[in-house]
C-alpha positions as CSV (number, residue, x, y, z in Angstrom):
1,M,68.0,67.3,20.1
2,V,71.7,68.0,19.8
3,N,72.8,71.7,19.7
4,F,76.3,72.6,18.6
5,E,77.8,76.1,18.8
6,K,79.0,77.3,15.4
7,S,82.6,77.2,16.7
8,Q,82.2,73.5,17.3
9,I,81.2,72.6,13.7
10,K,84.0,72.1,11.2
11,N,83.5,71.2,7.6
12,D,86.5,69.0,7.0
13,Q,86.1,65.2,6.7
14,S,88.2,64.4,9.8
15,S,85.9,66.3,12.1
16,L,82.9,64.5,10.7
17,K,84.3,61.1,11.6
18,S,84.6,62.1,15.2
19,K,81.1,63.6,15.4
20,T,78.7,60.8,14.3
21,M,75.1,60.6,15.4
22,C,72.7,57.6,15.5
23,L,69.2,58.0,14.2
24,S,66.0,56.2,14.8
25,I,63.7,55.7,11.8
26,P,59.9,55.6,11.8
27,A,58.4,52.4,10.5
28,K,54.9,50.8,10.4
29,V,54.2,47.5,12.2
30,L,52.8,44.9,9.8
31,S,52.7,41.9,12.2
32,V,53.7,41.0,15.7
33,E,54.7,37.5,16.9
34,G,56.0,37.3,20.5
35,K,59.0,39.6,20.9
36,K,59.4,40.2,17.1
37,A,57.6,42.5,14.7
38,C,57.6,42.7,10.9
39,I,57.9,46.3,10.0
40,S,57.6,48.3,6.8
41,L,60.4,50.8,6.2
42,G,60.5,52.6,2.9
43,G,58.6,49.9,1.1
44,A,60.9,47.1,2.4
45,E,60.0,44.7,5.2
46,Y,62.3,44.0,8.1
47,N,62.2,42.1,11.4
48,A,62.5,44.1,14.6
49,A,63.0,43.2,18.2
50,L,60.3,44.3,20.7
51,D,62.3,43.7,23.8
52,L,62.4,47.4,24.8
53,V,58.7,48.4,24.2
54,E,55.5,46.8,25.4
55,N,52.0,46.7,23.8
56,V,53.1,47.2,20.2
57,K,50.2,46.4,17.8
58,V,49.8,45.9,14.1
59,G,49.3,49.3,12.5
60,D,51.4,51.2,15.1
61,Y,54.1,53.5,14.0
62,V,57.4,53.0,15.9
63,L,60.9,54.3,16.0
64,L,63.5,51.7,14.9
65,H,67.1,51.9,16.0
66,S,69.7,49.1,15.4
67,G,67.0,46.5,14.8
68,F,65.1,47.4,18.0
69,V,61.8,49.2,18.4
70,I,62.5,51.9,20.9
71,Q,59.2,53.9,21.0
72,I,55.7,54.0,19.7
73,I,54.9,57.2,17.9
74,D,51.7,58.7,16.4
75,E,51.1,58.5,12.6
76,K,51.3,62.2,12.1
77,E,54.8,62.4,13.7
78,A,55.9,59.4,11.7
79,R,54.8,60.8,8.3
80,E,56.3,64.2,9.1
81,T,59.7,62.6,9.9
82,I,59.6,60.4,6.8
83,E,58.9,63.5,4.7
84,L,61.9,65.2,6.3
85,F,64.2,62.2,5.6
86,N,63.0,62.2,2.0
87,E,63.8,65.9,1.6
88,I,67.3,65.4,3.1
89,I,68.0,62.4,0.7
90,Q,66.7,64.4,-2.3
91,K,68.9,67.4,-1.5
92,G,71.9,65.1,-1.0
93,N,71.3,63.7,-4.5
94,E,71.2,67.2,-6.2
């Protein structure tokens, strides 16, 4: 978790460019073949590398970052995170 003091946060576009953050996204594993997995992310299917995590199985929920699975997470945490992302997207579209 990243904490910023209120004085560190600016609302102009130039400050946003210098304060970017990478996110990992929850996804469900559909198949595993060697060091690659087919994952479901928002209804679309993608290939992901399994080089960083061992023992990934079909049905697992994982965190995906830059095409790599970086962690196995439980289903409840995955669903809660997906719901939060959907809320953020919805509010951004209002």
